[in-house]
N, C-alpha and C positions, 0 to 999 in steps of 0.2 A: 504494500500500500504506500502511496506517495505521501510526502509531508504536506501539511496544509500551507496555504499561502501565508497565514499568520505566523507560522514558524520559520518560513524560508525568506520572506521579504524583510530586508533590514529596516525599511521605513515603517513597517507595521509591528516590529518586535517591541519597541519602546511604547508602553501604554500611553504616556502623556503626549508623545508625538502623534500617535495614532488618533487620539481623541481630538487634538487640535486640527489635524488634517480632515477628519470626518466632519467636524464643526464647520470648517471653512468650505468644504465640499457642499454641505447642505445649504449654507447661507448663499453661496454663489449660484448654485443650481436653482434655488428658489428665486433669486433675483432675476435670473435670466427668464424665468417664467412670469415675472412681474409680481412676485409675492415677497413681501418683506417679512422676515422672521426674526425672532430673538429667542434666546434660551432662557427658560424659566429656571431660576436658580434652585429652588427647593426640590423640584421633580426632575430636572435635567431634560425635560421635554422641550421641543421647539414649538413655539406658538406663533401664529400669524399676527402681524401688526396691521390693524385696519387703518387705512389712510383716511384722513379727514377730507372729504370732497370740497369743503369750503376753503381749504388752506391753499389751493393753487388756483391760478387764473385759467379760465377756459381758453382754448386755442381758437383763434379767429382765422377763417379761411381768407386767403388773398384773392382779390378780384383779378381776373385774367384779362 
């Protein structure tokens, strides 16, 4: 039987580096999809941040 990726990949062996990389991956992948997330400290879960629709200005179309 082959070794698992967790045991063979040097970037995944260190638990703290693995956790930081996973967090960065989740945040950047979510941002690409247009979802802002943050990590809930007590549970460690990622939760979506709802944007305030009144906080930004509407985009106006240019006349052609």
